[in-house]
C-alpha positions as CSV (number, residue, x, y, z in Angstrom):
1,M,43.4,46.3,83.4
2,A,44.4,47.9,80.1
3,D,44.8,51.2,81.9
4,V,47.2,49.7,84.5
5,G,49.3,48.1,81.8
6,S,49.5,51.3,79.8
7,K,50.6,53.2,82.9
8,S,53.3,50.7,83.7
9,L,54.6,50.9,80.1
10,G,54.3,54.7,80.1
11,R,56.8,55.2,82.9
12,P,59.8,53.6,81.1
13,V,58.8,55.5,78.0
14,L,58.8,58.7,79.9
15,Y,62.3,58.0,81.4
16,A,63.5,57.1,77.9
17,L,62.2,60.4,76.5
18,I,63.7,62.4,79.4
19,F,67.1,60.7,78.8
20,L,66.9,61.5,75.1
21,G,65.9,65.1,75.8
22,V,68.8,65.5,78.2
23,Y,71.2,64.0,75.7
24,L,70.0,66.2,72.9
25,S,70.1,69.3,75.1
26,Y,73.7,68.5,76.0
27,Q,74.6,68.2,72.3
28,I,72.9,71.6,71.6
29,L,74.5,73.4,74.5
30,S,77.9,71.7,74.6
31,P,79.6,74.4,72.4
32,F,78.4,77.0,74.9
33,L,79.2,75.3,78.2
34,V,82.3,77.4,78.8
35,A,80.3,80.6,78.1
36,L,77.4,79.5,80.3
37,T,79.7,78.5,83.1
38,W,81.4,81.9,83.1
39,A,77.9,83.5,82.9
40,V,76.8,81.6,86.0
41,I,80.0,82.6,87.9
42,F,79.7,86.3,87.1
43,A,76.0,86.2,87.8
44,V,76.7,84.9,91.3
45,L,79.6,87.4,91.9
46,F,77.6,90.5,90.6
47,Y,74.1,89.6,91.8
48,R,74.2,91.9,94.7
49,M,75.0,94.8,92.4
50,H,72.0,93.9,90.3
51,A,69.8,93.6,93.3
52,A,70.8,97.0,94.5
53,L,70.0,98.6,91.1
54,A,66.7,96.8,90.5
55,P,64.5,99.0,92.7
56,R,65.6,102.1,90.8
57,T,65.9,100.9,87.2
58,G,63.8,97.7,87.1
59,R,65.0,94.2,86.4
60,N,65.8,94.8,82.8
61,G,67.7,98.0,83.3
62,A,69.6,96.6,86.3
63,A,70.5,93.5,84.3
64,L,71.7,95.6,81.4
65,I,73.8,97.9,83.5
66,T,75.4,95.1,85.4
67,T,76.2,93.2,82.2
68,L,77.8,96.3,80.8
69,V,79.9,96.7,84.0
70,V,81.0,93.1,83.7
71,A,81.9,93.7,80.0
72,I,84.0,96.7,81.0
73,V,85.6,94.9,83.9
74,I,86.7,92.1,81.5
75,V,87.4,93.9,78.3
76,A,89.2,97.1,79.5
77,P,91.9,95.4,81.7
78,A,92.3,92.6,79.0
79,A,92.9,95.2,76.3
80,G,95.4,97.1,78.5
81,L,97.2,93.9,79.4
82,I,97.4,92.7,75.8
83,S,98.8,96.0,74.7
84,A,101.4,96.0,77.6
85,L,102.3,92.4,76.9
86,A,102.7,93.1,73.2
87,Q,105.1,95.9,74.1
88,E,107.0,94.1,76.8
89,A,107.2,90.5,75.5
90,P,110.1,91.3,73.1
91,Q,111.9,93.0,76.0
92,A,111.3,90.0,78.2
93,I,112.7,87.7,75.5
94,D,115.7,89.9,75.0
95,S,116.4,90.1,78.7
96,L,116.2,86.3,79.0
97,K,118.6,85.9,76.0
98,Q,121.0,88.4,77.5
99,A,120.8,86.7,80.9
100,S,121.4,83.3,79.3
101,Q,124.3,84.5,77.2
102,N,125.9,86.2,80.2
103,A,125.7,83.2,82.5
104,P,127.5,84.0,85.8
105,R,130.5,82.0,86.8
106,Q,128.6,80.2,89.6
107,I,126.1,78.8,87.1
108,E,128.9,77.7,84.8
109,E,130.6,75.9,87.7
110,I,127.4,74.1,88.7
111,W,126.8,73.1,85.0
112,D,130.3,71.7,84.7
113,A,129.8,69.7,87.9
114,V,126.5,68.3,86.7
115,R,127.9,67.5,83.3
116,A,130.9,65.7,84.8
117,R,128.6,63.4,86.7
118,S,126.0,62.9,84.1
119,P,125.8,59.5,82.3
120,F,124.5,61.3,79.2
121,P,126.4,63.7,77.0
122,M,125.6,67.3,77.8
123,P,126.8,70.5,75.9
124,E,129.6,72.4,77.4
125,D,127.7,75.7,77.4
126,P,124.4,75.8,79.3
127,T,123.0,78.4,77.0
128,D,123.0,75.8,74.2
129,V,120.2,74.0,76.0
130,M,118.2,77.3,76.3
131,I,118.7,78.2,72.7
132,A,117.7,74.7,71.5
133,G,114.6,74.8,73.7
134,A,113.6,78.2,72.3
135,Q,114.1,77.0,68.8
136,R,111.9,74.0,69.4
137,V,109.2,76.2,70.9
138,L,109.3,78.6,67.9
139,A,109.2,75.6,65.5
140,Y,106.2,74.3,67.4
141,L,104.4,77.7,67.4
142,A,105.1,78.9,63.8
143,P,102.8,76.5,61.9
144,R,100.1,77.1,64.5
145,A,99.8,80.8,64.1
146,G,96.5,80.4,62.2
147,S,95.0,78.3,65.0
148,F,95.9,81.1,67.5
149,V,94.0,83.6,65.3
150,A,91.0,81.3,65.1
151,A,91.2,80.8,68.9
152,F,91.2,84.5,69.4
153,F,88.0,85.0,67.4
154,A,86.4,81.9,69.2
155,M,87.2,83.7,72.4
156,L,85.4,86.8,71.3
157,G,82.4,84.6,70.4
158,T,82.5,83.0,73.8
159,L,82.6,86.4,75.4
160,A,79.6,87.6,73.5
161,A,77.6,84.4,74.4
162,M,78.6,84.8,78.0
163,L,77.4,88.4,78.2
164,F,74.2,87.5,76.5
165,A,73.5,84.6,78.9
166,L,74.6,86.8,81.9
167,F,71.9,89.4,81.1
168,F,69.1,86.7,81.4
169,L,70.7,85.0,84.4
170,L,70.7,88.4,86.2
171,R,67.2,89.4,85.1
172,D,65.6,86.1,85.9
173,G,68.0,85.0,88.6
174,A,65.4,84.9,91.4
175,A,63.0,82.8,89.3
176,I,65.8,80.4,88.2
177,A,67.0,80.0,91.8
178,R,63.4,79.3,92.9
179,E,62.9,76.7,90.2
180,L,66.2,75.0,91.0
181,R,65.4,75.0,94.7
182,D,62.0,73.4,94.0
183,R,63.6,70.7,91.8
184,L,66.1,69.6,94.5
185,P,65.0,66.4,96.3
186,F,65.4,67.9,99.8
187,P,63.3,69.8,102.2
188,E,63.0,73.5,101.5
189,H,65.3,74.7,104.3
190,E,68.0,72.2,103.3
191,S,67.7,73.1,99.7
192,E,68.0,76.8,100.6
193,R,71.1,76.1,102.8
194,L,72.7,74.0,100.0
195,M,72.2,76.9,97.5
196,T,73.6,79.4,99.9
197,D,76.6,77.4,100.7
198,T,77.2,76.9,96.9
199,R,77.0,80.6,96.3
200,D,79.4,81.3,99.1
201,L,81.7,78.7,97.7
202,V,81.7,80.4,94.3
203,V,82.5,83.7,95.9
204,A,85.3,82.1,98.0
205,S,86.9,80.1,95.2
206,V,86.5,82.5,92.3
207,G,86.1,86.0,93.6
208,A,88.7,85.8,96.4
209,G,91.1,83.7,94.1
210,L,91.0,86.3,91.3
211,L,91.5,89.2,93.6
212,V,94.4,87.6,95.3
213,A,95.9,86.7,92.0
214,A,95.6,90.3,90.8
215,A,97.1,91.6,94.0
216,Q,100.1,89.3,93.8
217,G,100.6,90.2,90.1
218,V,100.6,93.9,91.0
219,I,103.0,93.6,93.9
220,G,105.3,91.3,91.9
221,G,105.3,93.5,88.8
222,A,106.0,96.6,91.0
223,A,108.9,94.7,92.7
224,F,110.4,93.8,89.4
225,G,110.1,97.4,88.2
226,L,111.8,98.8,91.3
227,L,114.6,96.3,91.1
228,R,115.1,97.1,87.4
229,I,114.3,93.6,86.2
230,G,113.2,93.7,82.5
231,A,109.5,93.7,81.4
232,P,107.9,94.1,84.9
233,V,104.3,94.2,83.5
234,F,104.9,90.9,81.6
235,W,106.3,89.1,84.6
236,G,103.5,90.6,86.8
237,V,100.9,89.0,84.6
238,V,102.8,85.7,84.6
239,M,102.9,85.8,88.4
240,A,99.1,86.6,88.5
241,F,98.4,83.5,86.5
242,S,101.0,81.4,88.4
243,S,99.3,82.3,91.7
244,L,96.3,80.2,90.6
245,L,98.5,77.1,90.6
246,P,98.5,75.0,93.8
247,V,101.6,74.7,96.1
248,V,104.1,76.8,94.1
249,G,102.0,79.8,93.1
250,A,103.7,83.0,92.2
251,A,107.0,81.7,93.7
252,L,107.4,79.9,90.4
253,V,108.5,83.4,89.0
254,W,109.9,85.5,91.8
255,A,112.0,82.7,93.5
256,P,114.1,82.0,90.4
257,A,114.5,85.7,89.8
258,G,115.8,86.2,93.3
259,I,118.2,83.2,93.1
260,W,119.4,84.4,89.7
261,L,120.2,87.8,91.1
262,L,122.2,86.2,94.0
263,L,124.1,84.0,91.6
264,S,124.9,87.0,89.4
265,G,126.5,88.8,92.3
266,E,123.6,91.2,92.8
267,I,123.4,90.3,96.5
268,G,121.3,93.3,97.6
269,R,118.8,93.1,94.8
270,G,118.5,89.3,95.2
271,V,117.9,89.5,99.0
272,V,115.3,92.3,98.4
273,M,113.6,90.2,95.8
274,L,113.4,87.1,98.0
275,L,112.2,89.2,101.0
276,V,109.5,90.9,98.9
277,G,108.4,87.6,97.5
278,T,108.3,85.8,100.9
279,F,106.7,88.5,103.0
280,G,105.0,90.5,100.3
281,I,103.8,88.5,97.4
282,S,103.2,85.2,99.2
283,M,101.8,86.7,102.4
284,V,99.0,88.4,100.4
285,D,97.2,85.1,100.1
286,N,97.4,84.6,103.9
287,V,96.2,88.1,104.7
288,L,93.8,89.1,101.9
289,R,92.0,85.9,101.4
290,P,90.7,85.6,105.0
291,L,89.5,89.2,104.8
292,L,87.6,88.6,101.6
293,L,86.1,85.4,102.8
294,S,85.2,86.7,106.2
295,G,83.9,83.4,107.5
296,R,81.9,82.5,104.4
297,T,83.3,79.0,103.8
298,S,86.6,77.2,104.0
299,V,87.9,74.5,101.6
300,S,90.4,71.9,102.5
301,G,93.8,72.4,100.8
302,F,93.6,68.7,99.7
303,V,90.4,69.4,97.8
304,V,91.8,72.6,96.3
305,F,94.9,70.9,95.1
306,F,93.2,68.0,93.3
307,G,90.3,70.2,92.3
308,L,92.6,72.6,90.5
309,L,94.7,69.9,88.8
310,G,91.8,67.6,87.9
311,G,89.6,70.5,86.8
312,A,92.3,71.9,84.5
313,A,92.9,68.4,83.0
314,A,89.2,67.9,82.5
315,F,87.9,71.4,81.5
316,G,91.0,73.5,80.6
317,F,91.6,76.9,82.1
318,I,88.1,77.3,83.5
319,G,88.7,74.0,85.4
320,L,91.0,75.9,87.7
321,L,88.0,77.8,88.9
322,I,85.2,75.2,88.9
323,G,87.2,72.1,89.8
324,P,87.1,72.7,93.6
325,I,83.5,73.9,93.3
326,I,82.4,70.7,91.7
327,L,84.1,68.5,94.3
328,V,82.8,70.4,97.3
329,T,79.3,70.8,95.9
330,T,79.1,67.0,95.1
331,A,80.3,66.3,98.7
332,R,77.6,68.5,100.1
333,L,74.9,67.0,97.9
334,L,75.9,63.6,99.3
335,E,75.8,65.0,102.8
336,E,72.3,66.4,102.3
337,L,71.2,63.1,100.9
338,R,72.6,61.3,103.9
339,R,70.7,63.7,106.2
340,S,67.5,63.2,104.4
341,D,67.9,59.4,104.7
342,V,68.6,59.7,108.4
343,A,65.6,61.9,108.9
344,G,63.4,59.5,106.9
345,D,64.6,56.6,109.0
346,S,64.0,58.4,112.3
347,A,60.6,59.8,111.4
348,P,58.7,56.5,111.9
């Protein structure tokens, strides 16, 4: 009788200890969640490369080579872009100032019409609004220069932690996947299918998304350079990041540029910019993404939209990548649970 009572009391104690362990583990790993998330993403994206190298170099050698390749893929383009941005950012600012100071007559007429109908007082010169906005931005950024330096070194620490975790995820990826599959509360074939679908979803959401963003940035930067618009590399990078945003995408950059050229009297350059943006930059997503996915998985635009916005609000920049993945994976977990329940009910 005492043994029965001790067993009944032992189960709640076990649950309490597990909950405490999970909570303490979260507290320990929370500073590294971003690095670990990136490590998991890159491990999924580059696992085939590791698997191809493993028979020749062994698991350790393949993991080391793949990790070094990922480091080069991240660091080399980032260093080049930072150098180019540092050189072209002043040029971009000067071109914006020059464009704002030489506002075309059409814009002045539109501004006068809006100012005449506005119930609030507005400055006579539209450039005063831009100058005031730029001054406020500079006043906001100036006292935070130290935090930017600290954030830069924190980013380097995150990169080092991510590469360290990536090595072990690649080396022990098969064992980790097997342990995870065994811990899922589903039959083996359903667990395997769920993990395969999740891997395909990561490739679809992250790999294809980053490649499409890079392609749109390259095409947009080349178009800006050919049309003699200042700082093409700078605006190409801005378009690449803007392409990650739902609905608007890279049009947030090239559409205003084309409209500005039209209003400035540069009809030919403006028309070319809008045509390249519509049938070149924007069409890359419709052409390149299906080729990259090649029937892997499709995600609803509704899920992508709210996954991007909600993920960014909850997790920052990385939320743009993992937001849709979390929503779709959770939905598929619920679907697998429903199937298990239906199978359990039909078995008797």
